[in-house]
Residue, then its C-alpha position, 0 to 999 in steps of 0.5 A: x402561589x402565595x395567595x393560594x397557600x394563604x387561603x388554604x391556611x385561612x389567611x386573607x390572600x389580599x394581605x400576602x404577596x412576595x413583598x411580604x416575604x421579603x419584608x418578613x425576611x428583612x425584619x426577622x433577620x434584623x431581630x436576629x441581629x444580622x447586620x444590615x449589609x448582610x440582609x441587603x445582600x440577601x434581599x438585593x437592596x442597594x442601600x440601607x434607606x430602602x432596606x430600613x423601610x422593609x424592617x418592620x415594626x418588629x424592632x419597635x419594642x426591641x430597640x426602644x429607648x424608653x424600654x431600655x431605661x425601664x419606662 
C-alpha cells in the first residue's frame, strides 16, 4: 500500500517502506523533544541503542556542538 501511494505521489516506491514510517516517527518525535522512553514505547523498541539508529540525521544540525558555539 505504501509503495502504491508513493508512486501516486511521484516518489520512488523503492525508497518507501513501513520501516521508513517507523524511522520518520522516531526522528520527528526526537526533533520535537519527546523523551526516548516515550518514543520507544510507541515504536516498540526494547532499548535505546536500536532506537537511536532510527533517529535519523534530522538531529544533525539541531544537536550540534559546533553550531551551539557559533561555528
